[in-house]
Each structure stands twice: as C-alpha cells, then as structure tokens.
N, C-alpha and C positions, 0 to 999 in steps of 0.2 A: 230568564239570563238578561234580558231585557231590564227587570227590576234590579237587577244587583249589578249591573252595568250603572245604572241612575245611582245607586247607593255610592258607587266607588267616586263618582265626580267631585262630592264633596272633599275626598281625602284623599289619603296615598291608597293607591290601588293594591289589591288582595294579593296579587301576585309579588309584591315586594318581600311579603312576610312567607313565600314559598307554597302558598295557597293554591297553584296553577294547577290544574288538571293533566295537564300534557307538558313535555318538554319545551322549553323555551330557548331560542337563540340566542348568543351573545349580543347580537344588535336589540334584539327587543329586550333583552334587561337592561342594556346601557339607556333606552328609551325609558322604560320604569323608573330608574332610578334619576335620571334626568328630570323625568316630570315632578319626582317627589322631591328633588332638591328644589325645584321651580317652586313647587307649592309652599315649602317651609321657608324660603328667601325671606319674606316680609318677617314673620315671627323670629327667625334668627336676628335679623337686623334690629329688632325691636329688643331681646333679649340682650345684645351686645351693647346697645344705646342705655340699658337699665344698668346692667354693670358698670359700663364706663362711669354713669352718674353717680352710681353708689360709692365707687372708687375714688373719684374726685372729690367727694361729699367726705369720706374719711381722710382723704389726703389733705384737704383743707384744715380740718379739725385737728391734723397734727400739726401741720405747720403754723396756724395761727393761734392755738391754744396750749401748744406744749402738752397733747397727750402722747404718752407712751406705752402703746400698745406691744404687750410681752416683752416689755424693758427697752423696747428699741426706740431711740430719740431721732428725730429729723436728720439728716445729714446734715451737718456744719457747711461742707461745699454748695449745698443746693439752696442754703439759706440767704446766700451772698450775691445769688442769680438777680439781675434786674427783672426777668420776667418769671412768676410762678410756673412751675412743671403741673403739666396735666398727663394722666395716664390715659389710654386706651385698652380696653378689654378687646379680648379676640378669641375665639376657639372655633373650631371647624364643626359641620355635621357629618356624622357617620352614618351613612345609609348602609342598610343591610346588604350583601351580596355585592356592593360597589367595588370595593378593593379587589377581590377575586375577578368579578369582572374586566378590570382595568388592567390586571396583572395578566389575564389569560391573553386578551387583545395586545399586550406589550409582548408577550412570548408569541404570538403569530406574527405581530410586525417584525420584530427581532428576536430569532429564537435563542441567542446569547443572553437576552436579558435577565438580569436576576436581581434580587433584593439580598442585602445584608442578613444577617440571620437577627441582629438587633431590631433593624426595622419590621422585620417579620413577627417579633415578638410584640415590638411595640402597638403594631396595628392590630394584629389578630388576638391579643393576650394582653389588654391593658391592665389587668388585674397584677400582672408582673410588673413589681415598682422596680427592679433592679436587672435588666436584660443580661450585662455583662457577667454577673454573678451566677445568672440561670446558666449561661453559657459554659462557665467555670465550672459548675457542680456537674453538667453533661460531660465535659471531658473527662472531670475525675471519674465517673461512671463508666464509661468508655475505657480508660484505663484499669478500672478494677476489673472489667468484664475481660480484659487481656491475658491470654492463657500463660503470659510472663507469670503475672499476678498470682494465679494458681501455683503455679513452681515455688515463687517465694513464700506463699501461705504455706504450702506443704514442706518445704525446707525449716519454717519457723515450728511449725507443729512436731517436725522430729526431733528438732533439738529441745522443746519442753519435754 
C-alpha cells in the first residue's frame, strides 16, 4: 500500500477513476477532485496560452494578408478599429465524478436545487450536439406511449 501511495503522488489519485476498494464520502471525493484540478492547473493554463497564441497568429494572417478561410473574410467593422483585436482561448477541465459530487452537495444544502434538462445533457452527454432536439424527441416518445395514441392507432387500423 505504501508503494501504491508513492506511485499516486506524481499523478491523479487512482480513486478519481473509481478504483477505490471501499466507499468514499462526498467530502473525500471533493478532496480528490480538488487535488486533481490543482495538479492539472499548470498544464491547463499552458494549453490555454498555446491555443490563444495559435488563434491570434491565424487572426493576424487573416487580418494582414487577406486570407479567407472557408470563404470568410475579415469583418469590415473590425478593420477600422485603431487597435487590432486579439482573442483568448478558454475551456474548462472536466474531472470525472466532480459534477455528480457538486450536484449532491448542492442538494444537501438546498433540497429544492435542480438543473435544467438541457444543462444535464450538456454536462453528462457532450456527444448530444442539440439538447433541445433531444428533449423534443423525448416528448414525442412520451406522446406516442400515451394510451390515447393507442386508441387513435386502433381507429386508423379499423378504418383501413
């Protein structure tokens, strides 16, 4: 166990990936997630700086040399500004289990706390590109499962 503890000092703790052999309290999981976020912070900032530099380089090429990526030209309103515009890249780190732990604590502190379905889909299912469309599909499925729809289907079948 001492050797395993030493191995985990250089990286994220194994419990962050669910490899704990016993149950973990919400407080302990919060500490693990916080430790992982602190460990990743310098790398996170480095990637943000790198992406910002790349984006500004491309923007400068478009502005100064008239490049038109995908047929899009530099906006005329921005050409007239005295100071050129720079962009800043930004993204957030997602730590496994962190959002579930935070939502659990929020419900403990305020039992009426809730997140919208759209936010839940965005956080837990990032592969769903259009949460609103997915909610519409869910409502359609609910409507089709309603007993009235069975009656309507029966009437249509009897008429045929």
